[in-house]
C-alpha positions in Angstrom: 105.0 84.6 85.8 106.3 81.1 86.4 109.5 80.4 88.3 111.0 77.1 87.4 113.8 74.8 88.7 114.5 71.7 86.6 111.0 70.3 86.5 110.3 70.5 82.7 107.4 67.9 82.5 105.6 69.7 85.4 106.4 73.1 83.9 104.8 72.2 80.5 101.6 71.3 82.3 101.7 74.5 84.4 102.1 76.6 81.3 99.2 74.7 79.6 97.0 75.6 82.6 97.8 79.3 82.0 97.2 79.2 78.3 94.0 77.3 78.8 92.3 80.0 80.9 88.7 80.9 80.2 89.1 84.7 80.2 85.7 85.9 79.2 85.5 89.3 77.5 87.0 91.6 80.2 90.3 89.9 81.0 93.2 89.5 78.7 96.3 87.3 79.0 99.2 89.4 77.7 101.9 86.7 78.0 103.7 84.2 80.1 107.2 84.6 81.5 109.1 81.5 82.6 112.0 82.5 85.0 114.6 79.7 85.1 117.1 79.9 87.9 119.1 77.1 86.5 119.6 78.6 83.1 118.8 75.1 81.6 119.1 74.7 77.8 116.5 72.0 77.9 114.0 74.3 79.7 114.8 77.1 77.3 114.1 74.7 74.3 110.8 73.6 76.0 109.6 77.2 76.5 110.5 78.0 72.8 108.4 75.1 71.7 105.5 76.2 73.9 105.8 79.7 72.5 105.8 78.5 68.9 102.5 76.6 69.5 100.7 79.4 71.3 99.0 82.6 70.2 100.1 84.1 73.5 103.8 84.9 73.9 105.6 82.5 76.2 109.0 84.1 77.1 112.0 82.5 78.7 114.2 84.3 81.2 117.6 82.9 82.3 117.5 84.1 86.0 120.5 82.0 87.1 123.6 83.6 88.6 124.8 84.9 92.0 121.4 86.4 92.9 119.5 83.2 92.2 118.6 80.4 94.6 115.1 81.2 96.0 111.6 81.2 94.5 111.3 84.9 95.5 114.4 85.8 93.6 113.1 83.9 90.5 109.8 85.6 90.7 111.3 89.1 91.1 113.5 88.6 88.1 110.6 87.5 86.0 108.4 90.5 86.9 111.0 92.9 85.4 109.5 91.9 82.1 105.9 92.5 83.2 104.3 95.5 81.7 100.6 94.8 82.5 98.5 96.4 85.2 98.1 93.1 87.1 100.7 90.3 87.7 100.0 86.7 88.7 102.3 83.9 89.7 102.2 80.2 89.2 104.8 77.7 90.6 106.0 75.2 88.1 104.5 72.3 90.0 101.0 73.9 90.4 98.0 74.2 88.1 95.4 76.9 87.6 91.8 75.9 87.0 90.4 77.5 83.8 88.5 80.2 85.7 91.4 81.4 87.9 92.4 84.6 86.2 88.9 85.6 85.2 87.6 85.2 88.8 90.5 86.8 90.6 91.1 89.7 88.3 87.3 90.5 88.3 87.2 90.4 92.1 90.3 92.7 92.3 88.9 95.2 89.9 85.2 95.2 91.0 86.2 95.9 94.6 89.0 98.3 93.8 91.5 96.1 95.7 95.2 95.7 95.5 95.2 91.9 95.2 92.8 89.0 95.1 93.3 85.4 96.4 91.5 82.2 95.5 91.6 78.9 97.4 94.0 76.0 96.8 93.6 72.2 97.1 96.3 69.5 97.0 96.0 66.6 94.6 96.8 64.2 97.4 93.8 62.9 99.4 93.9 64.0 103.0 96.4 66.8 102.4 94.8 69.8 104.0 95.4 73.3 102.5 94.3 76.5 104.5 91.7 78.6 102.9 92.1 82.4 103.3 89.3 84.5 104.7 88.5 88.2 104.2 89.5 90.8 106.7 92.8 89.5 108.0 95.5 91.8 109.4 99.2 91.3 109.4 99.2 90.1 113.0 96.7 87.4 112.1 99.0 85.9 109.4 102.5 86.4 110.6 102.9 82.9 112.1 100.4 80.6 110.5 99.9 81.0 106.7 96.2 81.5 106.2 96.3 80.1 102.6 98.3 82.6 100.6 100.8 80.8 98.4 102.9 81.7 95.3 100.2 80.4 92.9 96.8 81.6 94.1 96.8 85.4 94.0 96.9 88.2 91.5 98.2 91.7 92.4 98.3 95.1 90.9 101.8 95.4 89.4 102.4 98.8 90.9 101.5 97.6 94.4 103.8 94.6 94.0 106.7 96.9 93.0 105.9 99.3 95.9 106.4 96.4 98.3 109.7 95.6 96.7 108.5 92.2 95.5 109.3 89.0 97.3 112.1 88.9 99.7 114.9 87.2 97.7 116.8 86.1 100.7 114.1 83.9 102.3 114.3 80.3 101.2 110.8 79.5 102.6 107.8 81.5 103.7 108.5 84.2 101.1 104.8 84.1 100.1 103.6 84.6 103.7 106.2 87.3 104.1 104.8 89.2 101.1 101.3 88.9 102.6 102.5 90.3 106.0 104.2 93.2 104.3 101.2 93.9 102.1 98.8 94.0 105.0 101.2 96.0 107.1 101.3 98.6 104.2 97.5 98.9 104.2 96.9 97.0 101.0 93.4 95.5 100.6 92.4 92.2 99.2 89.4 90.2 97.9 88.8 86.5 98.4 87.4 84.3 95.7 85.9 81.4 97.8 86.5 78.7 95.2 89.2 76.1 94.8 90.9 77.4 91.6 94.5 76.2 92.1 95.9 72.7 92.4 99.0 72.1 94.5 100.7 69.0 93.3 102.4 66.8 95.9 105.4 65.1 94.4 108.9 63.9 95.1 110.9 66.3 92.9 111.8 68.7 95.7 109.3 71.0 97.4 109.8 73.9 99.8 107.7 72.0 102.4 110.2 69.2 102.4 111.9 68.8 105.8 115.4 70.0 105.0 118.1 72.1 106.7 117.3 74.8 104.2 113.7 74.9 105.4 114.9 74.9 109.1 117.2 77.9 108.4 114.4 79.6 106.5 112.0 79.4 109.4 114.5 80.9 111.8 115.4 83.7 109.3 111.7 84.5 108.9 111.1 84.5 112.6 113.9 87.0 113.1 112.7 89.2 110.4 109.2 89.6 111.9 110.2 89.3 115.6 108.5 92.6 116.5 105.2 91.4 115.2 105.2 88.0 116.8 103.1 87.2 119.9 104.1 84.5 122.4 101.6 82.2 120.7 103.2 82.9 117.3 106.7 82.2 118.6 105.5 78.9 120.1 104.0 77.9 116.7 107.2 78.8 114.8 109.3 76.9 117.3 107.1 73.9 116.8 107.5 74.2 113.0 111.3 74.3 113.5 111.3 71.3 115.8 109.2 69.3 113.3 111.9 69.8 110.7 114.8 69.3 113.2 113.4 65.9 114.2 114.2 64.8 110.6 117.4 66.7 109.9 118.9 67.0 113.4 122.7 66.3 113.3 122.5 63.6 116.0 120.1 61.0 117.3 119.6 62.9 120.7 118.8 66.1 118.8 116.3 64.3 116.6 114.8 62.5 119.7 114.5 65.7 121.7 112.9 67.5 118.7 110.3 64.8 118.4 109.5 65.2 122.1 109.3 69.0 121.6 106.9 68.6 118.7 104.6 66.4 120.8 104.8 69.0 123.7 103.9 71.9 121.4 100.9 70.0 120.0 99.7 69.1 123.5 100.0 72.8 124.6 98.1 73.9 121.5 95.3 71.5 122.3 95.1 72.6 125.9 95.0 76.3 124.9 92.5 75.7 122.1 95.1 76.5 119.4 95.0 73.1 117.7 93.5 74.4 114.4 
């Protein structure tokens, strides 16, 4: 399932990375659903052309409307069309390596797990991506994302639906929120310790951009999981918020104070051995 938002050239490459999967003999790709929260005629035409050229169905879903506006809402809308035992997600600006589905689905099934996660790397040198480890609990991941993103996991469809899918209200951290809820519900996971997903760093609008929307999202996420957060977790999230506010603050004093706050949080983390 691929949520998309006006990035047709990147979308075409993302779909190609799905259709180019080396599935082996035990894994089958039933189809690709593209969930477009803009309802773009150009995107619909692109998906139709990709479908015509593929042996695997590539379906277009217009997920625009009053309930649209977040990646979580687009993903949830797309999964309504999913009828397979396992569902996987790929953001329109990311790419799967050829072995992604075979490796993750095999790990999920062999271990009897609810979901499986591979590692991700950015296509920009020096851009560090966290790599998830086995055995984490909800309290371990509620503040700092351990490397669980919208493109690097597969999940049993029934488990995904029991969780209620992604939180459609959260503009950011909806992937981390899903992981927290999955682990809180007792779901188990496998890790494929290979880089099988490429996160593309670009200038066409990303959730990691420092915007007011991201700042509001961090605050909303922190309020949602308030009961699970430790003092250290709250300090980390406040630092994240300040890092955004130093760019989008409404006045020079606010931006200046936020810059000082970020430096202070970093110094405290170093002193407490939390710099990782």
